[in-house]
N, C-alpha and C positions, 0 to 999 in steps of 0.2 A: 408831387408826393407819391412815393411808391411803397407799398406795404407787401412784404414777403411773408408767406405763410408756409410752414413745413408740411410736407405731404408724405413723410415716411410711413411705412406700414404700422409702426407702433403708435402713430398719432391719428390714424385715419378714423378709427372707431371713436376716439375721444372727441375729435373735431365734430363728427356727426352728432354725437350725443349732446355736446355742448350747444351746437346750433339748434338742435331740436328743443332742448330745455330753455334756451334763450328766446325761442319764438321768432327767429329770423326767417320769416316765411319766404323772403326773397332769395335766400341762399341755401336753406336747409335741404332743398331738393337735389343738391349736387351729390353725385354718387360717392360711395366710400372710396372707390378706386381713384378718384381724382378730385382734389380740392384746388381750385384754380388760384393762380396768383392774381392779385388785383393790379393789373398792369399799369403802365403809365397813364395817369389821369389826364384826359383831354380837358384842358383848362377852359377852352372856348369852343363854342360851336359856331355855326355860320352867323348866329345872332349875337355873339358876344360871350358873356360868361353865365349863361343860363344854366349850364350843367353843373356849376359849382355847388349849388344847393343840394342837388341829387347826390353828388359825390361826397359832400359832407355827411349826409345821412348814411351813405354807404360806409364811410369811415367810422361813424359812430357804431354801426352794427358790428363791424369787425372788432373794434376796440372793446365793445361790451362782451362779445362772445369769447374773445381770446386775450383778455387784458393781462393774463399771467404769462403769455408768451412774448418773447422778445421780438420786436419788429424793427426792421431796418428803415431808418428815416433818411432818405437821400436829400441832400441839401439843395439840389438844383432848383426845383420850382417853388420852394417854400417862400422866398421873398415875394414872388408874384401872388401866391395864394394869400399871404398876409396883407399884401397891398390891396388885393381885390376883395377879400372876404373879411377884413378886419372888423367890419360893421355887421357881419352876419352872426347873429347870436347862436345859430345852430353849430357853427364851426367852433365857437368858444366852448359850447357844451361838449362837443366831441373831444376837444383838447383836454377837458377835465377828465374824461374817461380814460385817456391813454396813461395817465399817472406816471409811474416810474419809467415807462418806455421813453419818455422825453428827456431823460437825465442828460444825455449827451448833446442836446440841442437847446438847452436853456439860453445860451448866449444868442441864439437866433430868435427865440420866442419871446423872451422877457421884454426886450426894448419895445416892440410894437404893442404888447399888452399894457405895459406901464404907460406908454404914450397915449393909449386909448382912454384910460380913466383919468389921466392927468390933463388931457386937452379939454379946454372949456367949451369948444364948439361941437363936441361929440354929444349925441343925445344921452340923456340921463340913464335910460334903460341900458344902453350899450356900456356906459361907464360902470354901472352897477354890476353887470354880468362880468365885466373884466375883473373887478375887485373880487367877486365871488369865485372866479376862476383861479386867481392867486390863492385865495383862502382854501379852496379844495385841493390844490396841488401841494400845499404845505404838508399834507398827510403822507405823501409818497416821495417828495423831492426835497433836496437840501438847498436852501436859499442862503446859506451862510455867506458865501462869496459875493452875493448880490444884495446884501442887506441894505447898504447905503443907497443903491440905485432904486430900491423899492420903497424904503421908509420915507425918504425925503419927498417923493411925489405923494405918498399917502398923507403926510403932514400938510402939504399944500392943499390937498383935497379937503382935509378937515377944516382948514382955515378959510377956504373959498366956497365950498359947496355944502350947505347945511343938509340938503336932502340925502347926501351920501354918507353922513357922519356915522350912522349906525353900522352900515356895511363896512365902511373903512375901519372902524374900531374893531369889528369882528375879524377882519383880515389882519389888522395890526396885532391883535391878541394871539392869533395863530402864529404869527412870526415871532412874537415874544416867547411863546411856548417852545418854539424850535430853537431859538438862539440862546435862551437861558441867560447866564451871567454876561454873555457877550453883548447883551442888549443894554447894559448899564450906561454906555456912553450916549445912547439916544434918549435916555429918560428926561434929562433937563429940557431938551428941545421939544419933546412931545408934551411935557407938563406945561410948558409955557403956552402952547396953543390951547390945551384943554382948559387951563385957567382963564384964558382970554375969552373963550366962548362958553365957559361953564359946562363942559362936556363931562358927563358921568357914565362910566361903563363898568359894571360890577365885575365882570370876568377879567378885564384888563387890570383893575385895581388889585384883585386877588393875586394875579401873577406878579405884578410889580412889588407887592408887599413881600411875597416869598423870595423874590430875587434880592431885594434889599437886605433881608434877614439872613441871606446866605443859604437858604434851603434849595434843594434840588427840585426840579419840576417833574421828575419821573413819576412822582406820586400823584401828580395832578389828575391822572386817569381816574382816580377814585373820587375826585371832587364831583359832587352832583351837578354843579353848574357846568363844568367842563363836559361831563358825560352827556348831559342833556343837549348841549350845543352840538356835540359831534353826532349824536343820534339824529337830531333834526337835520343837520347838514347831510348826513348819509341818506335820509329819506328824501330830501330834496334832490340829491344827486340821482337817485333812482328815477325820479320823475322828470329829470331834465331831458331825457331822450324822448322825443315825440316823433310822430309820423308813422308811416306804415311799417317800419322795421323796429318799432319800440318793443323790447322784450319785456314781458310781464313777469311777475314773481313765479317761481317754480311751484306748481300745484301738484298735490298728491293725486295719483291716478286711482281709479276705482279698482278694488280688489274683489275678485269673484271667489267668495268663500266656498261655494259649491264645488268649483273645480279643485280647490285645495283639499276639501274633504275627500273627494274621490282619490286624490293623489296620495294623501297620507294614510289611507286605509291599509292596515297591515294584516288583515284577515286572509286566511287560506294561502299564506306564503310558506312553502315547505322547503323547496330545494335552494341550493346556493344561487342558481340563476334567477330564481324568483326574487330573492332578497336584493341581488345586485340590480335587477331591473326596477324594483321598487325604489331603491335609492336614486337611480338615474332619473326616473320619471319625477320623483319628488323634487330633485334639484332643478330640473328644467321647468316644472310648473311653478315653483317658487319664483323663478326669474320672470316667467310669463305674467304672473299675477302680482308682481311686486308693485308697491305704491310709489316706488322711486322711478322716475322716467329714465334716469341713467342706467339703472339695473335692467329695466324692462327692455330697453333698446338692445341689450346684449342677448335677448332670448333667442333670436333667429340664429345667431352665430353659435350659441351653446347647443342648439339642436344637432349641429354637425360636428362640433368640437367639444367633446364631453369634458376634457380637463378644465375648460372655462367654467362650466356649471359647477364642477367640484370646488374650484378656487373661490367662487362667489357664493357658495352654499350658505355660509354663516351670515353674510351680509343680507342675502335674500331672505333668509329665515327671520332675521330681526326686523326687516322692513314689513313683512307680512304679519308678524306676531302682534304688532301694535294695532293692527286693523281688525283683529279677531275679538269676538265677545268672550266673556269668561267661560261660558259653556263650551264654546269652540276651542278655547285654549286648553280646557280640561280634556277634551276629546283628543287633541293633538298630543298632550302629555301621555295619555293612555296608549296611544299608538306607538310612541317612541319607547315607552317602557316595554311594551310587547316586543318591539324590534330588538331591544337590548337583551331581553331574557329568553327569546325564542330561537336565537341563532348564535353561532360561534364563528362567523365569518369575520376575519380580522379587518377587512376593508370597511365593512359596514359599521362594526363596533367602533373602530378608530374614528370614523367620520362623526359619529354621534357623540363620542367622548370629546372630540375637538370642539364640537358645537357647544357642549356644556361649558367647556373652559372659556370659549369666546363669549358666551352669554354672561359668564361670571365676571369677566373683565370689562364688559361693556357698561355703559352708564345705566342700563336697565338690568344689569345682572345682580347676582346675589351680593348683598352688602353684609349681611350678618348671618350667613348660613352656617352658624356654629351653635351648638347647644348653649343655652344661657344668654345668647345675644339675639334680640328680636330681629326678624327679617321683614322686609317690606312686602306688600301684597304681590309685587311682580316677581318675587323670588321663586315662585313655583315654576316659572318658565325654565329655570335651570334644572332640568330633570335629574341629571346625575347627582348634583350636589344635594338637592332636596332628599332624594332617595337615601343617600349616604347619611344625611342628617337624621332621618327617621330611624334608620337601622341602628345607628349609634345610640340614639335616645332610648331605643328599646333595650339595647344591651345595658345601658346605664340603669334603666329601670330594673332589669334583672339583678344587677349588682345591689341596688338599694334594698331589694326585698330579701337579699341574702342567699341567692342561689349559688351554690358552689360549683366548681368545675365539673365534679363528678355528676351532679344533677343535670347540668347543662349538656354534658355529653350524652347522658341517657335520653334526654328529651331533644337532642339536636335536630333530628329529622322533623319532629313535630313543630319545633320552633321555626325551622326554615320554611316549612310548608305554610305556617300561619302568617308569615309576614313577607310579602314580595320584596320589600325594601331590603331586608337582610339577604334575600336571595341575590339582589343586585350587588351588594357588597361582596358576597362570595364570588359572584361572576367577575367582578373587577380584578380579583387576584388570580382568576383561573384563565382569563383570556391570554392569548399568547403575548400580547403587548399591553403595557400599562402606561397611561399618560403621566406627565409630570404633575398634573393638577390633582393630587390626592392628598394634599396637606391636611385637609379636614380629618381624613381617616387616620393619617399617621399621627396627628396630634392627640386624637381622642383614644385611639387604641394603644394606650401607653401601659406603663408598668402596673398601675392599679387594676386595669382590666385583665392584664396577663395573669394576675393572681386568681381572678374569679372565673375566667373562662379560657380553656385551652384553645377554643376556636379563635378567640381574639388574638392570642399569642401567635397562632399560626398565620393570621392575616397580617399582622405587623411584620413578622419575619419575611413573609412572602413579598410584601410590598417593598421593603428595603432591598430585597434580593433583586426584584424586577426593575428597580430604579438604579441598578448598577451601583449599589452600595453594599458590597459584601461585608465590609467591616461592621456596618450598622446591623446587618442581619445576624452576623455572628455574635454581636454584642447582645442582641435580644435573646438568643439562645443561651448564652453564658449567664445572663442576668436571671433567666428563668431557672436554670439549673442551680444557681447559687442561692437565690432567695426563696424559691418556692419548691421545697422538697417534695411536696405532694403532687406537683404538676407532672403529668405523664409526658415524657419527651417522645414526640412522634418520629418514626423513622423517616417520614417524608421531609421533616425539617433538615435532617442531615443531607438528604438528596438535594434540596434547594441550595445548600451551601457547598455542594459538590464534594462532600466528605463521604466518599463512597464506601470506604472500609467500615466506618462507623455505622453507616446506613445498612450495610450488609449484616453486620452483627445484630443490629436492632431487628431486622426482618427475620433473621434466624431464630431469635428469641420468641418473636410473635408466632412464627410458623409452628414452633414446637407446641404452642398452646392451641393453635387453630390451623390445622394443615389444609383445610378445604377452602379457606378464604381466597378467592381469586385475586383480590387487590394485593394481598401479601405476596402471592406468587409472582404477579406482574412486577411489584416493587423489587423483589429479589432479583428478577431477571434484568431489570434496568441497571441494578448495581453491577451485576456480572458483566453486562455489556460495556459499561463505562470502564470497568477494570480490565477489559480485554480477556476475560477468562472464558474463551470460546468453548473449551472442553466442558467445563461445568455447566455453562449455559445450554449447550447442545444436549447434554445429558438430562438436565431438568426438563427441557422441552420434550424430549422423547418420553420421559416418565409421566409428564402431566398432560400431554397432548390429548390422549384418549379419555382423560378423566374430567375435562372441563367442558363447558358449554361452547357452542359455536361462536357466541359473542366474545367469550374470552379467547377462543382460538384466533379470532380476527385481530384481537389486541396483541396476542403473542406472536403472530405470524411474522411481523417485521423483525423482531429480535431473534426469532428462531432462524429466519433466513440469513441474518447477519452472522449468527454463530456458525451456520453451515458454510457460509462464504469464507469466514475466517479459517475454518478447518479444511476447506477444499472439498467438502462433501456436496458436490454439485447436484446430485439426484435429490438429496434432502432439501437443498435450497429451492429447487424447482417445485417440490411438493409444498413447501411453506409459502413460497411466493404466490402460488395460485390462490391462497387464502387472503392475500392483501387486496383490497378493492382496487379495481382498475382505474377508477376515477380519482385516485389520490396520487399525490406526488411520490410517495414511497412505492406505491404499486407500479407506477411507470418506471421509476428509477431501478428497482430490483429486476424488473423484466428486461430493461436495457442491459444490465450487467449479465444476465443469463444469455441474452442474445449475443453479446460480444464474446462470451466464453465459447459459444457454439459457432462463432464466425458468421452469424446472421446479421450482416452489417446494415442492410436496409431496414430490417425490423428494429434493430438497435437504434437507428437514427429516428425512426418514427416514435419510439418510446421516449427518446431524449427530447424530441420536440414537444411531445405531450406533457412530459414532466415540466418543461420550461414554461409552457402555457399555464399549467396549474400553479406554478410558483409565482407567476407574474402579479396576481392580485395581492398576495401576501407581501411580496417585496415592495410593491408600490405603497401599500399602507404603512409598512415599517419605515421605508425611506422618507416618507413624509414627516415622520416624527423625529428621527435622528439616525445618524450613521450607526451608532453603537447598537440601536435596537434592530437595525436591518442587517447586522453583521452575520447572524446565523443564516439568513436567507441568501446573503451574498456568498457564503461558503458553499451552500447547496448549488448556486449558479456556477461557481467555479468547478465543482465536481462534475456537473453536466458538461461543461466545456472540456474538461479533461477526459471524459468518456468519449467525446468526439475526437480528441487527440489520440486516444487509444486506438480508434479506428485507423487514423493516419499512421500510427506507429506500426500497426500490423500490415497495412497495405503498401506503405511507402518506406522501405528500409533506409533509403537515403536520408530521410528526415529524422531518424531516431536519435542521433547525437544532438541535433538542435532541440528536439522535444525534451530530452532529458535535461539539458542545460536550462531550458525555459522552466521546467518544473522545479528545478533547484532554486532558481532566482525568484520564482513566484512564491515558493514556500518561505523564503526569507522575509517577504512582505506580509505574511499572515501573522495574526496575533498569536501570542504564545499560549494557546489553549489546547490542552492535551486531547480533548475529545475531537476537536476539529482536525488536528493533525492526524489522529487515528483514522478518521473517515477518509481523508485525502490519500493517505498511504495505502489504504485498502483498495482504492480505485487504481492506483498506480501498480499495485501488485498483480493486476490482471496481465501485465506484460513484462514487469521487472520484478524479479525476486529480491528479497532483502539482501542476499549476498552480492547481488549485482549492483546494488545501490547502497553500499554500507555507509557512505557519507551522510545520506539523508536519515537512515535509521539510527545512526549514532547521535545525530542531532536530536532526533525524537527521543532517544533514551535519556539524553542529557536534559531535555525539557521535562521529562517525567520525574527525573531526580530533583530538579529545581522546584517542581510543583509538589514535591513530597509524595508523589505517586510511586513509591519505591517498589511495590510489587510489580507494577507494570514495567518499570525500568528494568527490574531483574529478569522478567520474562523476555523482554526484547533483547537484552544482552545475551541471555542463554540461547535464544534463537540464532543470534549471529555467531556465538562461539561454537555451537554444535554440541556442547556438553554443559552440565550444570555443576560448576565448581563447588557449590554449597553441599553437594552430595559426595564430594571427593576431597574432604578436608586435608587428607594426608598427601595429596598429590599437588605438585606445583601447577600454577595456572598455565593453560596452553598459550603458546606464543605464535601460533600460526598466523593470526591476524593481530599484530601488535597494537593497533589503534583500538581494537575491541577489548583487548586485555587491559589497556590503560583505562578505558571507560569503565570496565568492571571494577577495577581497583578504586576508582572514584566513587562508584556505587557502594562498595564495601565501607568506605570512610563515612558516607552519609548515613548508612544503616547501622552506625554505632559500632562497627568492627574496626576501630581505628588502629589499634596495634597490629592486627593482622594485615590491614591495608598497607601500613608503613613497612612492615617486613616484606610483604610480597613485592612492594615497589622497589625495595633495595635489591632483591634478587632479580626482578624484572629488568632493571637497568643493566645489570651485568649481561643478561642474555641478549638484550637489544644491541649492546656494544659489540658482541660477537657477530650478530647479523650484519651490523654496519661494516665490520671488517671484511666479511664475505662479499658484501656488495662492492666494496672498494676493489677487492681482488678480481671480481667479475666485471669491473668497469661499468656497473649499473649506476650511473650518476643520479638518475632521478630517484631511484629507491634509496640511495645513500643520502640524498638531501632530505627525503621524507623521514628517514630514520633519525637523522640529526635533529630535525625539528621536534620529533616525538621525544627524543632524549632531553631536549631543552625543557619541554613541558614536564617531563618526569622529574628532573632535578628541581624545577621550581616547586612542584608539589611536595617533594621531599623536604625542602626548606620550610615551606609553610606548615607542613604536618609536624616537623620537628619543633617549631616554635609553639604550635598549638599544644603539643604533648608536654613540653618541658619549660616553656617560657623563656625569657631572656635572662641569662646569667653567664658567668665567666666560662662555663663549660660548653654551653650551646652556641654562643656567638661564633666561635671558629667553625663549628660544624655547619651551621646555617649558611655562613658566608661561603664555605666551600661548595655547598650545593648550588647556591646562586651563581657563583663564579663558573661552575661547570655548565650551568644553563646558558650563560652568556657566551661561553666558548663554543657550544654546539649550535647556537643561533645568534650570530653577531648582530643581526638587525632586528631583534625582537625587543620591542619597547618594554614589555612586562618584566622580562628578565633583568634588564639594566635598571629599571625602576626599583625592583625588589632588592637588587644588590646594593644600590645606592641608599635606599631607605634603611636597610639593615645596618650598613656602616654608620648612618646618621643616628640610628637608635643606639648603637654601641657607644658613640660619642656622648650622647645624652646619659646613657647608663653610668659610664665611668665618671662623668661630670657630677651627676646627682649623688653618686656614691661618695665622692670626695667631699661634696658639700655637706652630706649627712655626717661624715666623719669629723669635719670641722665644727659643726654645730654641737656634737656630743662633747668634743674637747672643750669648747667654750662653756658649756653648761657644767662640766666637771671642774674647770678652773673657777667658775663663779661660785660653786658650792664650797670650794676650799678657801675662799677669800677670807672668811671670818676666822677660820682656824689659823691661817697664816698671820693675821694681825695679832694673835695672842702668843705667837712663838717667840723664841729668843732672838737676840740681834743677829746671831750667826745664822739662825734659821731664816730670818728675814732677808739676809743677804742672798742666801740660796734661792729663796722664793722670788725675790726681785729679779734674779738672773733668769729664773724659769719664765717669768712674765715679761721678759724683755721683748720689745717690738722686733728685735733682730731675730730671724728664724735660726733655729738650731741646725747643726749639720745634719741631724736625722731628718728634720723637716725639709731641708733643701733636697735631700736624697728622694724623699717622697714626692716632692713637687717635680723633680726631674723625671722620675719614673712616670708620673701622671702625664707630663707633657709628651713623653715618648709614646705612651699608650694612646693618647688622644690624636697625636700626629699619625699614628699607625692606621687609624680609621678615618681621619678627617680628609686626607688626600684622596683615598679611594672614593669616599662619599662625594667629594666635589667632582671627580672624574665621572663617576656613575651618573650623577644628576645631569651633567652637561650632555652625556651620551643619551640619556633618556629624553631630555628636552629636544635634542636634535631629531630623535626618532618619533616623537609624539605627533599625532595628527590633530588632536583636540586641544583643550585648555590645559596648559602646563603651568598655571600660576602657582600651584602648591609646590611643585619642584623648584620653581624659580625662587620662591620665598625661602625655601630651605637652603638654597645656595647662598642667599643673602645672609641668613643666620650664621652659616659657617664662615662666610667672608668677613662679616663684621666682628665675629668673636675670635677667629684664628687667622685672619688674613695677614696679620703682621708677621707670621712665621714665613720664612722664605720659601719653604717647600709648598706650603698652601698657596702662597701668592703666585708661584710659578704654575701650579695647577690651574689657578683661576685665569691667569693670562692665556694659557693654552686653550682652556675651555671656552673662553669668550670668543675666540676665533672660529669655533666650530658651530656656533648657533647663529641664527638670524638676528639682526639688530632689532627687528620688530618685537622680539621676545621681551625686551627690557621696557617697552612702553607701558606695560601694566604695573611696573614697580618704580616708576619715576619718583613718586613721593618718598619712597623709602630711600632711594639714592640721594635725593636732595637733602633729606634729613641728616645724612652722614657726610655731607659735603665738607664740614669743618672738623672732621675727626682728627684727633691729635696723633693717630698712628700713621706714620709716614707712608708705609707701603699701601695701606688700605686707602688713604686719601689720594695717593698718586693714581692708583688704578681707577678709583671712582671718577676722578677728573678726566682721565683718558676715555673712559666709557661714556661719560656725559658729552664729551667733545664729539665722539663718534655719533652719538644719538643726534646731537645738534646738527651734524653734517647731513644726515639722511632724513631726519624728522624734526626740523627746527620748530614747526608749529606746536609739536607736543611738548617741547622743552621751554619755549620762550616765556610763558606765563609764570610757572613756578620759579624759574631762574630770576626773573625781574623782581619777584617778591623777595627772594632770598638776597638779592643785591641791595635791598633797602633795609636789611637787618641791622640792628644796633650792635651785633657782635662783629668785631673787626675781622676775625678769621672767616666767618661765614660771608661777610660782605666782600672780602677780597677774593675768596674762592669763586663766588658767583660771577663777579665782574671779570675774572680771568677767563672763565668759560664763555661769557658773552663776547669778550674781545676776540676770542678764537672764532666764534660764530660770525662775527662781522666780516671775516675773510670771504665767506661764501654766501651770506644772506644779509648784507649790510642794511638794505632797505627795511627788512623785517625787524631787525634789532633796533634800528632808529625809530621806527614807528612804535615799537613796544617801549623803548626807553624814552623816546621823544626828547632827547637831549640837544641834538644839533639842529632841530627844526626851528623855524622862526616863531611858531605859534605856541609850542609846548616846552615846558621845563621840567615836567614830572612824567612818571610812567603811567601808562593806561591802567595798570594794576592799581597804582596808588589813587588814580582818579575814581576807579570803581569803588575802592575802599572809602574814599571821601564821600561818595554818594551813599554808600551803605550805612555810614554812621556820621551824622552831622555833629557840629560842635555842641549843639544843644544836648544831644544824647550822650556824647562823651562826658560832658560836665555832669549831667544828671547821674550817670552810672558812677563816675569818679567820686562825686560828693557822697553818694550813697555808700560806696565802699569805704571811703575815708571816715565817714561818720561811724560806721560799724567798728572800724579799727580803733578810733579814738574813744568813743563813748562806751563801746561794748568791751573792748579788750585793753583799753588804756595804752594802746601801742602808738606812741607819737611818731616814732621813726617810720613805721609802716604807713601812717597817715601821710607824712611828707613824701614818701616814695610814690604814693598814688597821685598827689597833687602837683608835685614838681614837673612831671612831663606835661601836664595840662597847662600850667603857667608858661612853660617853655614854648609850647605850641602857640599860645597867645602872643608871646614876645616875637616870634618869627613873623607875625603879621598875617592878616587875612589874604586869601587869594581868590575868593569868590564874593559875589554880592551878598550871599547868605551869611558868610563868615564876617563880612564887613558890618552887616546890620547887627550881628551878635556882639561885635567888638565895640560898637558905638557907645559913647559915654552914657547916653540915655537908656541903653539896653542893659547889658551885663558887664561891659568892659570896665567901667569905673568901679563898680562894687568889687569885682574880682581883683583889680589892681590894688585897691585899698586893703582887701583881705590879705593879699600877698605881702603887703607892707607890714601888717600886724604879725604875720607869721615870721617874717625876717626879724622883727623886734623881739619876738619870743626866742628865736634862735640865738640872739645876742644876749638877752637878759635872763631868759628862763622864767619869766613872769607868766603865770597861768592866765592872768587877766588879759594879756595880749592875745592869747589863743581864743579866749572867750569872745573878745571883740571880733576876731577873724570869723569865728563860727556864726556870730550873729549875721554877718554879711553873707557868708556861705549859705546859711539857711534861707535868707531872703531870696537869693538867686535860685536855690533849689525849688522853693515853693512856686516862684514865677514860671520856671521851666516846666514844672509838673502840670501847671494849668495850661501851658501852651502846647505841649506835646499831643494831647488828644485831638487838638484841632488840626494837626498836621496830617492830612489824609492824602496829599499828593505833592509832588516836587517837580519843579520846572528846571530842566538842565541849565537854562540860561542863567539861573540864579545859583545853583548848587555846584555845577561843573560845566562851564561853557566850553572847556577844552574837549570834553566828550561829545558835546553837541556839534562841534566843528569837525569831528572825525568823518571822513568821507573816503570811500573806495580804498580801504587799507589792504595791505598784504596779509595782515593778521587774520587768523581764523576766528570765528565766533567761539568764545570760550566754551570748552566742553564738547565741541562738535567734531574735533579732529578724529578722523578714522583713516588709517593708512590705505585702506582698500576702497575708499570712496573719494569722490571729488571734494576738494577743500571748499568749505563754505566760508568765504571771507566776509569781513565786516564791510558792509556797504554804507550803512548809516546807523544812527542810534535814535530811537524815538525821543522826542523833545520833553516828554513828561514821564514821571514814574508814579506808580500807585503804591501807597504805603498800606500794607496789610495790617488791619487792626488786631494786634495780638500783643502778648507780653514782650516779644523780642522785636516787633515792628519790622519784619522783613520788607524789602522792596521788590516790586515787579518791574523789571527793566526789559524793554523790548529792543532787541538788536536786529536790524534788518540785514540779512545775509544775502549773498549772491544767488543762493538757491531758494531760500525761503526764510520767513521770519522765525526767529527763535526767541522764546521768552525765558528769561533767566531770573532766578530768585536770589537776591542778595541779602544775606543775613548781616546782623551787626558785626563789627570788625573782628571780634574775637572768634567768630565762626567763619566769617568770609575768608579769613586768611589762614584758617587751620587746615 
């Protein structure tokens, strides 16, 4: 017997901890770096088999310590061991401990064990332990395949050995519990022996009673008798292992509260390093003093590997918390509260907030930490949640006593100072990062508090904003403005929503009333920075710099330095940068920028490294929460990397092109956030001016426009143009840089100057055409190609703007089509142009079609209104009127129809051509265009011109395109229009040639249609498919094989809805038609197919049992006879007799259906059960870009889902993996 144990690095610590906690003193001394294999066991020493007992004890130790690990059991020496040690009780005990690891070796172990308790010459103690071994192994091993080989010897033991009857009955009961209904065949044999010897066993009797009644035994875990038995057996199992290696129960270790108190003390912590060291030391000491042996064993490693202490912080805290007294817990709470309110270090705050969330979700966490819901005594350990609860309760109290928002604002400082809990709530929304676990605050700081306290509204707005829920944050503000007119809207609220223009206006209003408030000055500066108004920002800094305190100057310094940088005032930037603290990220970053400007590359690199070190803690804390929360820090990291690339750009000219292309590609991966792009482009402007990188700056201007930052977009475009067109309205737009001019016209359109933009675009197109002609003359092919692409985009915009200004009508359709056509001519391979041209033609078809339908409806209403007057007219008038109402169209009507057809044809053919072209050029999902092609095909494909366009277009696109619309094609397979049907058949034939798996199932269903045309059309295509995939078609149709006579699809339908269900639904519908609507013809239309099905005869055992005379067949045949008598005689009494029988059948089926919870394929569809290794793909899994998952076999049983429609859960085993399919009743399964 050889036991292999893993020794990878990931398992070494776990192995050591497991051994230590298990008390295996003879192996736990093995070092972490090496866990030995228990090599080939020497079965004999010089004296025989003395070593076997020691090795058995060793095996028990390994099994106990690592019983969840897979162990390899080599077959070689096992017969010798069983032969030599079969009487050794310790080895049997060891076998019990291995449990599920013996699953592959039951065929080797069971025969000797069974032989041991079945042999009369074996001592009783050994026989008893063998039975107990089987009993214990039933918990983890499946003995279903060996039931007969075990139960028969147990019965013989019951019959022959009275001393073992109690143990044998316990073992037999465990087998019964495992076998369930499969045990029924053994019940008579066992009962015979039990009656013979008058054996009573309460647990066995309970199990047999439940099996006989048809109950499942899964609920037996709740039975007190069963539970007690298993608990006793588990306790006995723990006591089985004896000897020197016996592992005892895991004991809690002593916790030194004195060491913990020293560690959590947070007094005299001032600097950032102090708090980080406090958190590190607390994490390590919690592990060192943990009551859990597993956690404490990690202490030595955590001393050298800090991330381990951080990862185990929550678990270590929980293990120590339960060992503290109430006074010590209160002291710990006060220390953590002090830590939360005395520092603003993201890493420390985030760790403590995560601890609060962990404690809330643990079994000792807060259960009812919501006002109005009582919380348990242990809830105080969740510091954060309790503090939030107290703060919100205080706010509710203020509301109850009627304090209005104005009063709260006046007393806000005193309120905050009076309650530390409210300070903590404010802290939550002021820290740079906010955890997800703030639902208590968000639920309680709702609309009713918003009315009473502006501070509460601010909290709820801020919380939603920091949870990346801008819509919810905007909703809070809009709700406040709409419902609470007296509520004063704060300028900072607009800031948090990034509505900088509104925030700037709000700050300007407040500054007019209080010009000396530094917070208002700083807020206005933040808005100017976000808007890129460097001139105004720089001017304000110059005006206010000498008037404010040094503290305010330190806060202004970063924004002032950014403004000077944006304007290129490097001396001013150096002055302001000196005021930014050196030990901050901003201080190091701006000093690096200045050093790069002065070409002090060594100093710049030092500043970059320092900035990166300062950013590390923040990035680590944010990344631990989520990527979105860490994104801002990631952008800062990217900017530091690009500062290093700026150094390379200056020092290594050969790398400049590579760096510029890298910067462009990197920017494409950034989120579309204006502020982030602005910061990145400022870094790049150190070496590349906007005119040298117009592509990037145009992309930035477009982003500003899409983000409705129109002022910033205008400023950027003016910078690129060199002039401000808004100040020269009488002059045409400059065309020196056509792409910039095009972007400026798009900005004009977005800024509500739509007519001016449209007119400028028309003039601009003419100017660009002249430039393109000059480029052709100069043979500048690259510039010519760029101008043509720009022209295509201009014409596309002209078409879109024309539609937006005037809508779709007879006058605009030709103009818009001309613009789109010009766009396709200038860029023949641009998807958007072809798509727009095709869609416009399609919309024109719909426009004229609806217009004609509206004209016809008006005419019908006019004729209907004149019908009464026409009936009162004279005979001569009646003759004229009848002529007017003749079904034959008048010559005038014929002329109108011909004109309409010509008009529709004028737009249908280009629409078809355009859609095919756009589909061939599209790179993504083209389903919408394909569906539009089908609409035109089915409506107008009978016209020869349209049919010709379709034939040519199909040749230009990939055959895979049609896979997504196969159901629509199959639905029109029997269309009466010859040209349409012929082309559909040809396309389906081509699809069947390249993708037969995608077509085979819907075609086989269509081939079974009762409609002759549909049946013939489907069979014709299937016959063509036989030429290249005969095996697949035969397996799907199963016509020529020996075993099958129907299709797989029909067999799946047969399984999806049984005869019982078909008759139940049919009788219910027929009853509604007859008794509810008195519709006898409709009733017979429902019943006749069901009787025809019965006359065709059953094909499965389930159908045979339904059709038997004693079941439903006789009653239904007799009811059919009464129906036929009614059809001959018309006597209602005959129908009454029939419905008496039908009702009797319906009632019996209604009682039987709820009991139908599972189906066996051998009874409901043996043909499906016999399917093996088919060429057919598992239904619904075919993907042309993936390997085909073919049907390997079908599970022998189906589960019936208990619901109104009773769907089935059918498992089809595929070549790649198992797939579960849901089969609905027939009307849904075939839809």
